[in-house]
Structures are given as structure tokens and as C-alpha cells.
N, C-alpha and C positions, 0 to 999 in steps of 0.2 A: 504494500500500500504506500502510495506516495502523497506528499503534501506540497503545496505551493504557498510559500509565505508571502503575504501581501502587507502593505502598510496603508493606514488611513490617518487622517489628521483630526484630532479632537478639538474641542471648543477653544482651547488656549494655544493651539499650534503643536501640541505634543503628538509625536508620531507613535501610533500603536500598531504593533505587529500582530497579525492574525492569520489563521489557516483553517481550511475546511477539509476534512478527510471523510471518506466513506459515502454511502448512498442511503437513501431513505428519508424519513421525515426529519426536518431540521431540529437539532438539539444544540443550544448555545450554552457553553460553559461560562458562568459568571466569573468575573475576575477574582483570583485568589493568589495567595503568596506562594513562593517556591515553584515558579513555573519558568520554563525556557523551551520554546517551541522546538528547538533543535535537539534538546536533550531529553524531553519527555519520553521519547520512544524507547530509550535504553535504560532509564532510571527505574528501579524496582518500585519506587513509591507511586509512579504514574503510568507504568507500562501497560498494565491491564486496563486501566481507565481509558487510555487512548485506543488500544487495539480492540478491545471488546465492544466499546461504544461505537467505534467507527465501522464495525462490521454490521451494525444495526441501524445507524442513523447517519445523516449528513451532519457530522459533529464539528462545530465551530469552537475553536479555542483561541484565546489571545493572551499575550503577556501583559499584565497590568503595568501601568506607568511606573517607571523606576526599576523595572525588572526585565529579564530575558532580552529579547531583541527589540523591545520598545525603548523609547528614549530613557536614558538613565538619569540625565541631569534635568530635573523638573522642579519648578518652583512650588507647585502644589501637590501634596499627597493628602487626600481627604476622601471621606465617603461620597461626597457630592461629585468630586472629580472622577471617582471610579464608576459611578452610575452614568455620568455623562460620556465617559469613554465607552461604556457598553452601548449607549445610544449611537455613538459614532460608528462602532464596529458593525452592528446589525444593519445600519443604513448603508454602509459601504458594501456590505455583502449582499445587499438587495433583498433582505428578508422582510416579509410583510407580517407574517404570523408564524410563531414558532414556540417550542417548549424551551424553558430555561432550566439548566442544571446548576444548582448552587451548592458546591461542597465547601465545608469549613467556613471561612470568613465570607465566601461567595454567597452564602445563605442570606446575609444581610443585604448585599447589593442586589441580589435577585429579587428579594422582597420589595426593596425600594423601587426598582425598575418596574415591577409588575403593578404596584400601586399607582405609579405615575402613568403607565401605558397599558391599561387593562385590556384594550382592544387588540393588542398585538401578541399577548402571551396566551397560548392555548392550554399549556400545562406547566405547573411549577413543581420541580423535583429538588428537594433539599436534603442534604446528607451531612451529618456531623457538625452542624452549624449552630449559630446563635443569633438572637435578635438584639442582644445587649452585650457590649464589650466587657472585658475583664474589670475595668474601672467602674462599671455600672452594676456589678454583681456584689460580691462579698468584700467589704472594705478591708477585712482581715488579710486578704491575699494580695493587696496592692504592693506591699513591700517585696513579695516574692516576684511579682512581675517586673518591678523596677530593677531587681537583680538580674532578671533575664535581659533587660535592655542593656545593662552594663556589660554583661557577658558578650552580647553582640558587638558592642563598641570595642571591646578588648580583643576578642578572638575570632570574629567572623572570617577575617581574611588571613588568619594565622596559619602557619604550617603545622602548628600543634592543634590537632583536631579535637582535643579534649573539651575545649570550650563549646564546640558545636555538638558534641556527643549528648549534651543535656537535651537538646531539641530533637535529635534523631531518635532517642529512646522514648521520648514523650509521644512522638508521632507514630512510631512503629515498635512498641515495647516487646512484642513477641516475634519480631522478624529475626532471621538468621543474621550472622555477623556480616556476611557479604552484602546483604540488602542494606543493613544499617550503614556500612562503610560507603556504599555507593550513594546513599542519600546524603551522608555527611559530606562527601566530596562534591556533590552537586550544589549544596547550599551557597557557597560563595560564587558559583557561576550564575545564580539567579539574580543576585543583586549585590550592591556594595554593602559594607558594614554600616555606613551612614544611612543608606536607604532601608536596610533591614530594621534598624532601630526606629526610624521614622514610621515605617509601616506598622511595626508592633505597637508603638505608642498610639498611633492613629486608631488602630483596631480597638484599643482599650476604651475609647470614647464613643464607639458605635451604639446607637439606640434607634431601632426601627420598629419598636413595638406598636406605635401608632399606625405606621404604614401596614404592618402585618394584619391589623384588624380591617383594613380596607380591601384586602385581597379577596377576589371572588372566583377566580378560575380554579379548576380541579388542582388539588395540591397533595403531594406525597411528601411526608417527612420521615426520614429514616435516621436512627441514631443507635450507636453502640451502648449497651447497658453499662459497660465498664470503661468507656472511652476515657483515657488518661488525659488527653489534651483538652477536650471540651466535655464537660460533665453531662451526664444523661439528663439531668434536670433541665438543661438549656434546650435540649431537643423537645422535651415535653412542653416546655413553655412556648416554643415556636408553634407546635401543633395546636396548643390551646388557644393561641391568639388568632390563628387563621380560621375563619368560619368553614366548617365542613372538612377540614384537612384530615387525610388518612395518615395514621401513624403506625410505623413498623419498627420494632426494636430488634437489634441484633446482639447476640451474646458474644461480645468481643471487647477487648481492650484497645484494639488497633484503630487509629484515626485514619491513616493512609494504608491501604492494603496492598502488600507486595504480591507477586505471583504465588499461588499456592495457598493463600490465606483462606481458611474455611468459610469465612463470612462473606467473601466476595461473590460466590455464586448466588447466595441468598439476596444480596443487595442487587445484583444484576437481574435476578428473577423478578424482584419487586418493581424495578424500573420498567422492564419489558412488559409486565402485566399492566402496569399503570399507563404507559405510553407505548402502545404496540408499534413495532417497526412496520413499514409498508410490506404488504404481502405480494403485491403485483407490480409489474413494471410500469403500468399506466400506458396512456396513449403513445403510439409511436415507437414503443420498445426502447425507451431511454430510461432504464431503471435508476440511474444516478441523478436524475433531475428532480427537483422539487416540483410540486404542483404548479406553483407560480412560474417557474422556469419553463415548464412544458407549455403553459399558456403563451408565454412570450415566444417560444420557438414556433408554436403553431402559427402565430401572426407573422413572424418572420417568413415562414414558408409560404404564407399567403401573399407576400410581397409588400407588406406594410413597412413604412419607415418608423423611426423611433418616436416621432411626434404622434403619429397615428396610433402606435401601440400604446403610448402613454394615455391618450384620450380614451381608447377602447377599454383599457384595464383600470382607469382612474388612478394612474400613477404619475409621479414626476418623471421627466425625461432622464434625470440623473439616476433614478432607481432603475429605469429601463436599461440604461447603459451599463450599470453595475450587474444587472441580471445577465445581459448579453456577454459580458466579460466572463462570468462564471460558466455560462452555457458553453462558450467556445472552449474553455479549459476542459470541461467535463466530456464533451463529445469529440474533443481533439481535432478541431478545425482551426484554421488561421484567419478566416475572413467570412463575411456574410454570404458570399456566393457559395462557398463550400458548405456552409451551414444549410442553405436553402436546398442544395442538391441532396445532401444526406437526409434532411428531414423529409423531403418529398419522396425519396426512395423508400422511406419507412412509413409512408402513408399520411404524413401531415400535409397541411395546406390544401386539402381537397375542396374546402368550402368555396374557394374563389376561383376554381379551375373548371 
């Protein structure tokens, strides 16, 4: 499976890196920490997430600001900036309606986006996350979290990995040594020490409890009963705030699941049952196109230009152009003429001929 990394520009000029892999209904991963589009494939903490979800969905991932391939030098790192980056990415990808997957801190940003754009989110899937940051929970733990920030400042980029070992064992306490070592080695690749500390501090102040009460789309909340990193009570709180949310508990301590983790198949099963992958290729035999992209390709095959397609589908011309870019990538053509020939050979564009 291959990916093509693209960049879009967010509200303040920050360049955000994103990629779409796989076929099927669109699933957008909300921004979260510890990501790097080039290294997610091989790191045990994220490998199954990328591979297994991409086999079932058109899976959109992006590196949050300050991390991965996105701009590292940024003035603002805040919950509002992360939500606006999510807005920029889905617009650039040409997605009109989609499911959002919010793991860990991505839960809060997924909730905030869904409350703000209820007409665009079909399903909300939340795993191991929280609606309130660590500074909003138990005041007795604040000193512990402040120590974590100091550890990041001192040892994030250090050749001595013992500073980072604290975080690796919290995220994957039952993983084997090779998986923990790989995660430990990846941490400084995802962001600088300064950005890691800023992100951690920012996460402490998150509070989307009010937004959670506004969510009305079908919602699945999954949480480990013994999650070491984000306590089980936070998952229960999220499910209780969102009207009608379905709650699934997993008997695990692991926050990020490496290959072979016994809880992963259960989590994947819950996601697939809640948001079923497409079973059929759809019109024209293009199984890797979304429903919207097939509509656009049908109108291209009919000979309509971008302005006409935008008017027919009630879209902006920019959205149409973004859709066409992704269509050409997926069906592996270089220009409009090639796309028309291929689409007509597969039965599209018959209405105008």
C-alpha cells in the first residue's frame, strides 16, 4: 500500500502534511501527538492502526502542527489551532461528509470539530481519549504532570533514552522490549523537545465538555478499563456527555496497541461494526473512490467542466479541483482526457451520450 503526502495551508499560513491511504468510506484521523506520516508505517505503536484501517477505509491522517512533516516552527499551538487545521485538511482533501476517528488527545479535537460542523460528520469514533485535560481533572496530579514537562525539556532529544522511557511505558506498558524501544526512538522524530513540552502543556488545559453535549451524530466511545495513560473514568465521562453514545470497554492497560496486542482485534471489530466498510465497488468499478469522487468522475465523463460540476453538485470550484486531484491519483491518470477515456470505458458518462 502506498501513500502520497500532500500539504495544505491552515488559517495562519502553517503548512500541514496529510495523506490518504486505502479504499472505502472516508475515515479522518483527528490530530494527535506522536505522529510522523513517514514513520507511522514501521513504528509498532501505529503500524496496525495504519495498515488495518487502510484496508477498510479511505483513511486520512495528518501530522499536527509542530510535528512530523508539518511545519515545526509555529507561533500557535492550541486546541483552536488544531481544530482549524482539521478544517483545512478535510477541505483540501475534498471531503464533504465523513467519519472522524479521535484517538487519545484527538478525542477532544474530534468532538470540537463535530460540534462546530454537525452536517459534515456522519460518525464519530473515539478511543482512549478525554474531554478535559490533565489540569482540569485531579489537582493532586498536577505536580506529576509538571514533572513530565520537565523530563521532556531535559531528555526528549537526549541520546540517553531513559528520560523518554517514562512515556513509552505509560503508552504501551505490556509491549515487548523491541516495541517499546522502537516507540522510544520515534518520539524525538515526531517533534522537538520544545514542541513536545508545549503540546503536553496545551493538552492539560483542554475542556470540550460543553461541545460534547452538542454532538448529535452516531458516536462510539471505546476505552481500556486499565489504561495507564488516560484513566477509564475519562472515557466514561466522554460517553456520558455525548447524547446516545455507544460505549465499549476493553480489558487492557495499553493506550497504543502494538502488533499482536489482544485488545486490538476487539477494538477493530467495534469500529467495523459501528462504521461498516463499503461492500461494493459502486458505479463504474472504481472501488477506491468515495461516493463524492464517483459523482465528480461521472460528470467529468459527461464532458462537464469544473464550473458546471460545481453548480451541479452544489460545491465550490476549489472543492471540485481538490476532488479531481485525488481522483487522478487514485485511478492513475495524468490528465482529464485520460480520465474521460477510462471512465467511459467503464460505463460512466452515458447520460449525455
